[in-house]
C-alpha positions in Angstrom: 34.4 -67.3 3.0 36.6 -68.1 0.0 34.2 -70.0 -2.1 35.3 -70.2 -5.7 31.9 -71.2 -7.1 28.4 -69.9 -6.6 25.8 -72.2 -5.1 22.3 -72.8 -6.5 19.5 -72.9 -3.9 16.5 -75.2 -3.8 17.9 -78.1 -5.8 15.2 -80.9 -5.9 16.1 -84.2 -4.3 17.9 -86.5 -6.7 19.0 -83.7 -9.0 22.5 -82.2 -9.2 24.1 -79.2 -10.9 25.2 -79.9 -14.5 28.5 -78.0 -13.8 29.9 -75.3 -11.7 30.3 -73.3 -14.9 26.5 -73.2 -15.5 25.8 -71.8 -12.1 28.7 -69.4 -12.2 27.6 -68.0 -15.6 24.2 -67.4 -14.1 25.6 -65.5 -11.1 28.1 -63.6 -13.2 25.5 -62.3 -15.6 25.4 -59.0 -13.6 29.1 -58.5 -14.2 30.1 -56.1 -17.0 26.4 -55.4 -17.6 26.0 -52.8 -20.4 22.9 -50.8 -20.2 21.4 -49.8 -23.6 18.7 -47.5 -22.4 16.9 -46.3 -19.3 13.3 -45.4 -18.5 11.3 -44.7 -15.3 10.3 -48.2 -14.1 6.7 -47.1 -14.0 6.7 -47.1 -17.9 7.3 -50.9 -18.0 4.7 -53.5 -17.3 6.3 -55.7 -14.7 3.4 -58.2 -14.6 4.8 -61.6 -15.2 8.4 -60.5 -14.6 11.0 -63.2 -14.0 12.8 -62.6 -10.7 16.6 -63.3 -10.5 18.1 -63.2 -7.0 21.8 -63.2 -6.1 23.0 -63.4 -2.5 26.7 -62.7 -1.6 28.5 -64.3 1.2 28.4 -61.0 3.0 24.6 -61.1 3.0 24.0 -58.6 0.2 20.9 -59.6 -1.8 20.3 -58.2 -5.3 17.0 -58.9 -6.9 16.5 -58.3 -10.6 13.0 -58.3 -12.2 13.3 -59.0 -15.9 10.7 -58.6 -18.7 10.7 -58.9 -22.4 8.7 -56.4 -24.5 7.7 -57.2 -28.0 6.8 -55.0 -31.0 3.8 -53.6 -29.2 6.3 -51.6 -27.1 7.6 -49.9 -30.2 4.4 -47.8 -30.6 1.8 -47.5 -33.3 3.1 -47.0 -36.8 6.6 -48.1 -35.9 6.4 -51.7 -37.0 9.4 -53.2 -38.5 10.3 -56.6 -39.9 13.7 -56.3 -38.2 12.4 -55.1 -34.9 13.5 -57.3 -32.0 12.0 -57.6 -28.6 13.4 -55.4 -25.9 14.8 -56.8 -22.6 14.3 -54.8 -19.4 15.7 -55.1 -15.9 15.1 -53.3 -12.6 17.2 -53.8 -9.5 16.4 -53.8 -5.7 19.0 -54.6 -3.1 18.8 -55.4 0.6 20.1 -57.7 3.3 19.4 -61.4 3.0 17.5 -62.3 6.1 19.7 -65.1 7.2 22.7 -62.8 7.1 21.3 -61.2 10.1 20.8 -64.5 11.9 24.1 -66.2 10.9 27.0 -65.8 8.5 27.5 -62.1 9.0 27.6 -61.8 12.8 29.5 -58.6 13.4 27.4 -55.4 13.4 30.2 -53.7 11.5 30.0 -56.2 8.7 26.2 -55.9 8.5 26.5 -52.1 8.5 28.9 -52.3 5.5 26.6 -54.6 3.6 23.5 -52.4 4.4 25.4 -49.4 3.1 26.2 -51.3 -0.2 22.5 -52.2 -0.6 21.4 -48.6 0.1 23.9 -47.3 -2.5 22.6 -49.7 -5.1 19.0 -48.6 -4.4 19.9 -44.9 -4.5 21.5 -45.4 -7.9 18.9 -47.7 -9.5 15.6 -47.1 -7.6 12.8 -46.1 -9.8 14.6 -46.9 -13.1 14.4 -49.7 -15.6 17.3 -50.6 -17.9 17.3 -52.1 -21.3 19.9 -54.8 -21.5 21.3 -57.0 -24.3 19.4 -60.2 -25.1 22.3 -62.5 -24.2 22.4 -61.0 -20.6 18.6 -61.4 -20.4 18.9 -65.0 -21.5 21.7 -65.7 -19.0 19.6 -64.3 -16.1 16.4 -66.2 -17.0 17.7 -69.7 -17.2 15.4 -72.3 -15.8 16.3 -75.1 -13.3 16.2 -77.5 -16.3 19.0 -75.6 -17.9 21.1 -75.9 -14.7 20.4 -79.3 -13.4 20.9 -83.0 -14.4 18.0 -85.2 -13.7 18.5 -88.5 -11.8 17.9 -90.3 -15.1 20.8 -88.6 -16.9 
């Protein structure tokens, strides 16, 4: 496929995408991602994490769990008036289930996609990454940020 724009899933009836740019910016948020710090993912409370999922035309699925940690994550006695919240990400990759049913029909294509997913998981599995706030904000947009209502 030679799609120039990403597609947003699960658009409610009567709504439409504000612009291709809004959806593309969401999908492109993983591009040029600069990691500020790393911790074992077990050191982060992932309860209430926001899940961001990206699926490529080849059937590669990348899921990012995102959390924001406030001053309590800084530790006792380290309070600061200038302390900002931290933004953390963990990644898991795999094959999108419909890629196996359609779209990616040749076993060789599925094999290449599976290898890409396994490589991502080898490199990122078990780790959490602190990311810049603007990247966190880009990945945690809500449907309201991306869609025009029928009344607009």
